[in-house]
C-alpha positions as CSV (number, residue, x, y, z in Angstrom):
1,X,0.0,-3.7,24.2
2,X,3.1,-3.9,26.6
3,X,2.0,-6.3,29.8
4,X,4.1,-7.1,32.9
5,X,4.8,-10.3,34.5
6,X,6.8,-12.0,37.3
7,X,9.2,-14.7,36.3
8,X,11.0,-16.6,39.5
9,X,14.7,-17.3,38.4
10,X,17.0,-19.4,40.9
11,X,14.2,-18.6,43.6
12,X,13.8,-14.7,43.1
13,X,11.1,-12.9,41.6
14,X,11.8,-10.7,38.6
15,X,9.3,-8.2,37.0
16,X,9.4,-8.2,33.0
17,X,7.8,-6.2,30.7
18,X,6.3,-8.4,27.6
19,X,5.8,-7.5,24.2
20,X,4.1,-9.9,21.6
21,X,3.5,-9.6,17.5
22,X,2.9,-11.7,14.8
23,X,5.7,-12.5,12.2
24,X,4.1,-13.0,8.3
25,X,4.4,-16.8,8.7
26,X,1.8,-16.4,11.6
27,X,4.2,-17.3,14.4
28,X,3.7,-15.1,17.5
29,X,7.1,-13.9,18.6
30,X,7.4,-12.3,22.4
31,X,9.8,-10.0,23.6
32,X,10.7,-9.7,27.3
33,X,12.5,-6.9,29.2
34,X,13.7,-6.8,32.7
35,X,11.9,-3.7,34.6
36,X,12.1,-2.7,38.1
37,X,8.7,-1.7,38.5
38,X,4.9,-1.8,36.8
39,X,5.3,1.7,35.7
40,X,8.3,1.2,33.8
41,X,6.6,-0.7,31.1
42,X,5.6,2.9,29.4
43,X,9.2,4.2,29.6
44,X,10.6,5.6,26.5
45,X,13.5,3.2,26.9
46,X,11.5,-0.1,27.1
47,X,9.6,1.1,24.3
48,X,12.7,1.6,22.2
49,X,13.8,-1.6,23.1
50,X,10.8,-3.5,22.0
51,X,10.6,-1.3,18.7
52,X,14.3,-2.3,18.0
53,X,14.0,-6.0,18.5
54,X,10.7,-6.0,16.5
55,X,12.7,-4.5,13.6
56,X,15.5,-7.1,14.1
57,X,13.0,-10.0,14.1
58,X,11.3,-8.7,10.9
59,X,14.4,-8.1,9.1
60,X,15.9,-11.7,9.9
61,X,12.6,-13.2,8.7
62,X,12.8,-11.2,5.5
63,X,16.5,-11.8,5.0
64,X,15.9,-15.9,5.7
65,X,12.5,-16.1,3.4
66,X,12.8,-13.5,0.6
67,X,15.6,-13.5,-2.4
68,X,18.3,-10.9,-2.3
69,X,19.6,-9.3,-5.4
70,X,21.1,-6.1,-6.5
71,X,17.5,-4.2,-6.5
72,X,16.2,-6.1,-3.2
73,X,19.7,-6.1,-1.4
74,X,20.1,-6.9,2.3
75,X,20.6,-3.2,3.0
76,X,17.1,-2.2,1.0
77,X,15.4,-5.2,2.8
78,X,16.3,-3.9,6.2
79,X,15.2,-0.4,5.5
80,X,11.9,-1.7,4.0
81,X,11.1,-3.7,7.3
82,X,12.0,-1.1,9.6
83,X,9.6,1.1,7.5
84,X,6.9,-1.6,8.2
85,X,7.4,-1.7,11.9
86,X,7.6,2.2,12.1
87,X,4.4,2.7,10.0
88,X,2.5,0.3,12.3
89,X,4.0,2.3,15.4
90,X,2.9,5.4,14.2
91,X,-0.4,4.1,13.2
92,X,-0.9,2.5,16.6
93,X,0.2,5.8,18.7
94,X,-2.6,7.9,16.7
95,X,-5.9,8.3,18.2
96,X,-8.9,7.5,16.2
97,X,-9.4,11.3,15.2
98,X,-5.7,11.4,14.1
99,X,-6.1,8.4,12.4
100,X,-9.2,9.7,10.3
101,X,-7.2,12.9,9.6
102,X,-4.2,11.4,8.4
103,X,-6.2,8.6,6.1
104,X,-8.5,11.4,4.7
105,X,-5.2,13.4,3.8
106,X,-3.8,10.6,2.4
107,X,-6.9,9.8,0.3
108,X,-7.0,13.7,-0.9
109,X,-3.4,13.5,-2.1
110,X,-3.6,10.3,-3.6
111,X,-6.7,11.0,-5.6
112,X,-5.4,14.1,-6.8
113,X,-2.3,12.4,-8.1
114,X,-3.6,9.0,-9.3
115,X,-6.4,11.4,-11.4
116,X,-4.0,13.6,-12.5
117,X,-1.8,10.9,-14.1
118,X,-4.9,9.9,-16.1
119,X,-5.4,13.6,-17.3
120,X,-8.1,14.7,-14.8
121,X,-7.6,18.6,-14.8
122,X,-8.9,19.2,-11.1
123,X,-6.5,21.0,-9.0
124,X,-5.3,19.7,-5.7
125,X,-7.8,22.3,-3.7
126,X,-10.7,21.2,-6.3
127,X,-10.1,17.6,-5.0
128,X,-9.6,18.7,-1.0
129,X,-12.9,20.8,-1.6
130,X,-14.9,18.0,-3.2
131,X,-13.6,15.2,-0.5
132,X,-13.4,17.2,2.5
133,X,-16.2,19.8,2.1
134,X,-18.4,18.0,0.2
135,X,-18.4,21.1,-2.2
136,X,-18.3,20.9,-6.0
137,X,-16.4,24.0,-7.7
138,X,-18.1,25.9,-10.2
139,X,-17.6,25.1,-14.0
140,X,-15.9,21.8,-13.4
141,X,-16.1,18.7,-15.8
142,X,-19.0,16.5,-14.1
143,X,-17.0,13.1,-14.9
144,X,-13.8,14.6,-13.4
145,X,-15.8,15.6,-10.0
146,X,-17.4,12.1,-10.0
147,X,-13.8,10.5,-10.5
148,X,-12.9,12.4,-7.2
149,X,-16.0,11.5,-5.4
150,X,-15.5,8.0,-6.0
151,X,-12.2,7.9,-4.7
152,X,-13.5,8.6,-1.4
153,X,-15.6,4.9,-1.0
154,X,-12.8,3.1,-3.0
155,X,-10.5,4.2,-0.1
156,X,-13.0,3.3,2.8
157,X,-12.9,-0.1,1.7
158,X,-9.0,0.1,1.1
159,X,-8.4,1.2,4.6
160,X,-10.9,-1.1,6.1
161,X,-9.1,-3.8,4.5
162,X,-11.9,-4.9,2.5
163,X,-10.0,-5.1,-1.0
164,X,-8.8,-8.7,-1.5
165,X,-7.0,-9.9,-4.5
166,X,-9.7,-12.1,-6.3
167,X,-12.0,-11.3,-9.1
168,X,-15.1,-10.2,-7.2
169,X,-13.4,-7.6,-5.3
170,X,-11.4,-6.2,-8.4
171,X,-14.5,-5.9,-10.5
172,X,-16.3,-4.0,-7.7
173,X,-13.4,-1.8,-7.1
174,X,-13.8,-0.8,-10.6
175,X,-17.5,-0.4,-10.6
176,X,-17.0,2.0,-7.4
177,X,-14.3,4.1,-9.4
178,X,-16.1,4.7,-12.5
179,X,-19.6,5.1,-10.9
180,X,-21.9,7.9,-12.7
181,X,-18.8,8.6,-15.5
182,X,-20.6,6.7,-18.2
183,X,-18.0,4.2,-18.3
184,X,-19.0,0.6,-18.6
185,X,-18.5,-1.7,-15.3
186,X,-17.0,-5.4,-15.4
187,X,-14.6,-6.9,-18.2
188,X,-14.0,-4.8,-21.2
189,X,-16.4,-6.0,-24.4
190,X,-13.8,-4.1,-26.8
191,X,-10.2,-4.0,-27.5
192,X,-8.4,-1.1,-25.6
193,X,-5.0,0.6,-25.7
194,X,-2.7,1.9,-23.2
195,X,-1.6,5.5,-22.9
196,X,2.1,5.9,-23.6
197,X,2.9,2.2,-23.8
198,X,3.7,0.3,-26.7
199,X,1.9,-2.9,-25.8
200,X,-1.3,-4.8,-27.0
201,X,-3.2,-5.6,-24.5
202,X,-4.9,-8.6,-23.8
203,X,-8.3,-8.9,-26.0
204,X,-11.8,-9.2,-24.6
205,X,-12.4,-12.9,-25.1
206,X,-9.3,-13.7,-23.0
207,X,-9.4,-11.2,-20.3
208,X,-11.0,-13.7,-17.7
209,X,-8.8,-16.1,-18.2
210,X,-5.6,-13.8,-17.8
211,X,-7.2,-12.4,-14.9
212,X,-7.4,-15.7,-13.2
213,X,-4.0,-16.5,-14.2
214,X,-2.8,-13.2,-12.5
215,X,-4.6,-14.0,-9.2
216,X,-3.1,-17.5,-9.6
217,X,0.5,-15.9,-9.8
218,X,-0.2,-13.7,-7.0
219,X,-1.7,-16.7,-4.6
220,X,1.5,-18.9,-5.5
221,X,4.0,-16.1,-5.1
222,X,2.8,-14.3,-1.8
223,X,4.7,-15.9,0.5
224,X,7.9,-16.6,-1.5
225,X,9.0,-12.9,-2.6
226,X,9.1,-9.8,-0.8
227,X,5.7,-7.9,-0.6
228,X,6.8,-4.9,-2.7
229,X,8.0,-6.9,-5.2
230,X,4.7,-8.8,-5.1
231,X,3.1,-5.9,-5.3
232,X,5.3,-4.3,-8.2
233,X,4.6,-7.6,-10.2
234,X,1.1,-7.7,-9.9
235,X,0.4,-4.0,-10.7
236,X,2.6,-4.4,-14.2
237,X,0.8,-7.4,-15.3
238,X,-2.3,-6.0,-14.3
239,X,-2.0,-2.8,-16.3
240,X,-0.8,-5.1,-19.3
241,X,-4.2,-7.0,-19.4
242,X,-6.0,-3.7,-19.0
243,X,-9.4,-5.6,-18.3
244,X,-11.7,-2.8,-18.1
245,X,-13.0,-0.3,-20.7
246,X,-11.6,2.5,-18.1
247,X,-10.3,3.0,-14.9
248,X,-7.5,0.5,-15.2
249,X,-4.6,2.8,-14.0
250,X,-6.7,4.2,-10.9
251,X,-8.0,0.9,-10.1
252,X,-4.5,-0.8,-10.5
253,X,-2.8,1.6,-8.0
254,X,-5.3,1.2,-5.4
255,X,-4.7,-2.6,-5.5
256,X,-0.9,-1.9,-5.2
257,X,-1.5,-0.6,-2.0
258,X,-4.1,-3.2,-0.8
259,X,-1.5,-5.8,-1.3
260,X,0.9,-3.4,0.6
261,X,-1.3,-2.9,3.5
262,X,-2.4,-6.5,3.7
263,X,1.2,-7.3,4.3
264,X,1.9,-4.4,6.8
265,X,3.6,-1.7,4.7
266,X,2.4,1.8,4.2
267,X,0.7,2.6,0.9
268,X,2.5,4.7,-1.6
269,X,1.6,7.8,-4.0
270,X,2.8,8.3,-7.6
271,X,3.1,12.1,-7.9
272,X,2.0,13.3,-11.1
273,X,5.3,14.7,-12.0
274,X,6.5,11.2,-12.0
275,X,4.2,9.9,-14.7
276,X,6.5,9.9,-17.5
277,X,9.2,7.7,-15.3
278,X,5.9,5.7,-14.2
279,X,4.9,4.6,-17.8
280,X,8.4,4.3,-18.7
281,X,9.1,1.7,-15.9
282,X,5.9,0.0,-17.0
283,X,6.9,-0.4,-20.5
284,X,10.3,-1.8,-19.5
285,X,8.7,-4.3,-17.3
286,X,6.6,-5.2,-20.6
287,X,9.8,-5.9,-22.3
288,X,11.2,-8.2,-19.6
289,X,13.6,-5.4,-17.6
290,X,11.7,-5.8,-14.3
291,X,14.0,-3.9,-12.1
292,X,13.2,-0.6,-13.4
293,X,9.9,-0.5,-12.2
294,X,11.0,-2.4,-8.6
295,X,13.5,0.8,-8.2
296,X,10.4,3.2,-8.8
297,X,8.3,1.7,-6.3
298,X,11.3,1.3,-4.0
299,X,11.7,5.0,-4.5
300,X,8.1,5.8,-4.2
301,X,7.2,3.8,-0.9
302,X,10.3,5.7,0.9
303,X,9.2,9.1,-0.3
304,X,5.6,8.4,0.8
305,X,6.4,7.4,4.1
306,X,9.0,9.9,4.8
307,X,7.5,12.9,3.5
308,X,3.9,11.9,4.4
309,X,3.2,9.6,7.5
310,X,6.5,10.7,9.1
311,X,6.1,14.5,8.7
312,X,2.5,14.1,9.9
313,X,3.6,12.9,13.3
314,X,6.3,15.2,13.7
315,X,3.8,18.0,13.8
316,X,1.4,16.8,16.1
């Protein structure tokens, strides 16, 4: 929120609009702009000035603290930090009713696409009826219906920032996602396999150790590498472990967004039309070629932000 204050300079009083925000390292950054009267703090020129300065501050922080390379180049990092500020500004401007509406729409779209990647046959209309109208279409597979209904509870936790990257929350998330579908909850008891990936998953007896190692990797790197790169690496490693009997893909994609949201970035959607490219990128990561998946997620976060969040506010 913009505040106003008087500053005395060389014996004269001047009115300033001020805005404060927190950088990723926890430090508070304060911006000031000279104005003529208190009402001017709401002027578009003043608001645009503060927005521009926020973008510059986040870009400066990111470029100084995160490694730059051919994928996370200076240009790409700047775009991501601008997106971060713009996303926060969009959500700040919306009313409570509008926030609920946009998050409901996101939940419907994400659930439809994420479930479809795993082979769920429900249409977007079916998913909308189940999640928005609480109507179950006739002659639909009950397991697919429950997979869809469960997504509502999972996303309520996600958007209320109640999913943390720890064993307890990850297991709880999988329990929600597979509730009433006949799938065992908790870490797998039998070996499993990954669809469309030539990879042997971690055997059941080693899952807990590997999950603890993964969370240790996350904690060690969360302040060292760019959050999107962090989310990418976590997602790929989680899917390679494949810790659960079922629900690994759906759980992993929500965890990916939990990392992005915690760091202030918009969540992303992977469309079912990108299914082959998605699995191919994960397989490349397994073989040590991390760049393909990083490029994939760079593309998806930009498309989701531009084609979903920015389009939404354009029609308000």
